[in-house]
N, C-alpha and C positions, 0 to 999 in steps of 0.2 A: 490644859489649854482650852480656851473658849473658842467655839466655832465662829468664824467671821463671815461665812458666805451664805449659808442656807440652813434652814432647820434640819434638812435631811442631807447628811454628808454623802449618801449614795446616789444623789441626783446627778445626772450628767451635766458637765460644764460645757458651755458654748465657747466659740472663739472669742467673743466679746468679753466673757468672764476671764479668760486667760490673759487677754490684753490688759484688762483692768488690774489684774494681779501683777503683771509685769510693770505697769506704770506705778503701782503702789510700791513695788520693790525698789524701783529707781528713786522714788521720793524718799524712801527710808535710807537708801544709800547716800543720797545728797544730805540728809539730816544727820548722817554719821552713825546710824544705828547698826549698819552692817558694813563689812569690808568688801573690797572688789572681788576677791576670790569667792567669798560667800554669795555675793550678788550673782555671779555667773552660775554658781551651782543652783541657787534658788530660782533663777530665771529658767534654767533647764528643767527643773521640777515643774514650774508653772506652765511652761509651754507643752510639756508632755502629760499634764494632768488630764485625767479622763473624768473624774468626779469632783464635786465640791470638797470632799474630804481630802483629795490629793492637793487641791489648792490651799486648803487649811494647813497641810504639811509644809507647803512652800512658804506660807506666811507665819510659821510658828515663831512664837516669842516676839512678835512685832505688834505694835498698836493696831486697833481696829481700823479698817479702811475708811469707814464713814460713821458718823454718829448714829446712835440708836434711833430707830423710827418710832412712831407713836405706839406701836404694839410690841416693841422690843425686838423686832426683826431687823436683821442687818442687810437685807437685800435692797437693791435700788428699784424704786417704783418705775414703771414704764413712763416715758415722756408723754405728756398730754398737751395738746394745743391749748393756748389760753382762750378762755371763753369770753366773748364780748357781748354785752347786753344788746339785744336787737329790738328796735321798735315794733310794735304790734303790726302784723300784716306783711312784714318783710321776711324773706328767707335768710337763713344764716349760713354763710359760707365760712370755711375755715380761714382763720387769719394767718397769712403767711408770716413765719418767724424769720426775721432777717438772719442771714448766715454771717458768720464771723468775717471780718474784712480780710480779703485775700492779699497776699504780698504783691507788690507791684511787679509787673512783668519786666524782666531785665531785657534791655535792648542788646541785640547781637549784631547790629549793623556795622558799627565802627570797626571792630576787630575783623569781621569777615570781609568788609570792604578793603581794609588794609592788606589782607592776604591776597585778594583777587587783584588789586592794583599792583601789589608787589610781584605777582606772577606775570602780569602784563607789562612789566617794566622794560622788557626786551624790545618793545616797539620803538620807543625813542627816548626813554628815560623820564618823560613827563609823568606817566602814571606812577612811576616809582617815587617821585617827589611827593605826589598827592598821597600815595600809600604810606609814605614815611610820616606825613602829618596825621593821617587817620590812625596809624598805629600808636603814635605818641599820645594822641588825644584819648584813645581807648584805654591805654594803660594808666593814664593819670586821672581819668574820670571816676573810676570805681576800682577798689582794691580786689574784690572777689567777683570779677566778671565771669560769665560763662564762656565768653569768646576770647579769653585772655591768651590761649594758645594760638589762636588765629592772629591776634594782634602781634604777638612776638614773632611768629613765622612771617607775617607781612613786613614787619620791620627788618627782619633779616634779609628777606628777598629784595626789598627796596634798597637797602644799603649795598647788597651784592651787586645789583644792576647799576646803581649809581657809581660804584667803584669801577666796574667794568667800563662804563661809558666814559668816566674820567680818564682811565688808562688809554682807551681807544682814541679819545680826542686829544690827549696830550702827545701821542706819538704821531 
């Protein structure tokens, strides 16, 4: 078995090294090189690894994590800021590297509003009607909303209060 991590297998591994090993194991699982039960065993080995030799044992019989470097070493070079040429006489400040775009924040207002208005439906029934509209809008706007539970509870409370008011007004 060829070592994948470091020239010295007795060097201590850091948390980042263990995380890279887990990511590599997941990629090998997705590629069909290992099965699910073997994946869980190897992830356990990787997370409990103390040295790079232990990480090599977790990655046994799998392709190398990354291509060979210029000197034949298989470890990742530390990240370096890109250097920008600076005109003579000006000071050089590090160039900020843009972060990866973040996922858009999901709105929680409609579902929560439906819940609050459903609870306030006992006042006269009007908040329950608005809560019913907000709950339906929240459920049909996005499939995997964070406030889906609030929207469903708001719908249930709104319908409950509207039925109660309908019964009271009918009698």
